[in-house]
C-alpha positions as CSV (number, residue, x, y, z in Angstrom):
1,M,0.0,0.2,-0.2
2,D,1.6,3.1,-1.1
3,T,1.7,5.2,2.0
4,R,1.2,8.4,0.2
5,L,-2.4,7.2,-0.9
6,L,-3.1,5.9,2.9
7,E,-2.4,9.6,4.4
8,L,-5.1,10.8,2.1
9,L,-7.4,7.7,2.6
10,V,-10.3,8.0,5.3
11,C,-13.0,5.5,7.2
12,P,-15.6,6.5,5.1
13,V,-18.0,6.6,8.8
14,T,-16.1,8.1,11.5
15,K,-13.8,10.5,9.1
16,G,-10.9,9.3,10.8
17,P,-7.3,7.8,9.8
18,L,-7.0,4.2,8.5
19,T,-4.0,2.1,9.0
20,Y,-2.9,-1.2,6.6
21,K,-2.8,-4.0,8.1
22,H,-0.8,-6.6,5.6
23,D,-1.0,-10.0,6.9
24,T,-5.1,-9.3,6.2
25,Q,-4.6,-7.2,3.5
26,E,-7.0,-4.5,5.1
27,L,-7.4,-1.2,6.1
28,I,-8.4,-1.0,9.7
29,S,-10.6,2.3,11.3
30,L,-10.3,1.8,15.1
31,S,-12.5,4.6,15.6
32,A,-15.3,2.9,13.6
33,R,-14.4,-1.0,15.0
34,L,-14.7,-1.9,10.9
35,A,-11.9,-3.3,8.5
36,Y,-12.1,-2.5,5.0
37,P,-10.9,-5.0,2.4
38,M,-8.6,-4.5,-0.4
39,R,-9.9,-6.2,-4.0
40,D,-6.9,-6.3,-6.4
41,G,-5.0,-3.5,-4.4
42,I,-8.1,-1.2,-4.4
43,P,-9.8,-0.1,-1.1
44,V,-13.6,-0.7,-1.0
45,L,-14.4,1.7,1.5
46,L,-18.1,0.7,1.9
47,E,-19.3,0.0,5.2
48,S,-21.7,-2.7,3.9
49,E,-18.0,-4.4,2.7
50,A,-16.8,-4.1,6.0
51,R,-15.9,-6.6,9.0
52,A,-16.5,-5.9,12.3
53,L,-13.3,-6.0,14.5
54,T,-13.1,-8.2,17.8
55,D,-12.1,-6.8,21.1
56,A,-8.7,-8.3,20.9
57,E,-8.2,-6.7,17.0
58,I,-9.0,-3.3,18.5
59,E,-5.9,-3.8,21.6
60,E,-3.8,-4.9,19.4
61,G,-4.4,-2.0,16.8
62,R,-4.0,0.4,19.7
63,K,-0.4,-1.3,20.9
64,P,2.5,1.2,19.8
């Protein structure tokens, strides 16, 4: 994921920042508790396509 593109993208629900999780190929919004999928390298930023994050994933994402 291009870091410059990631700086421009925001969560469509909260307008907050997104982080890229390489192992699952997802963009994570901790504030919305959602993970947006990447398909063929293209972020799918639709709330209906996102999956809910578990409490464990939220805690892991908050670690420095």
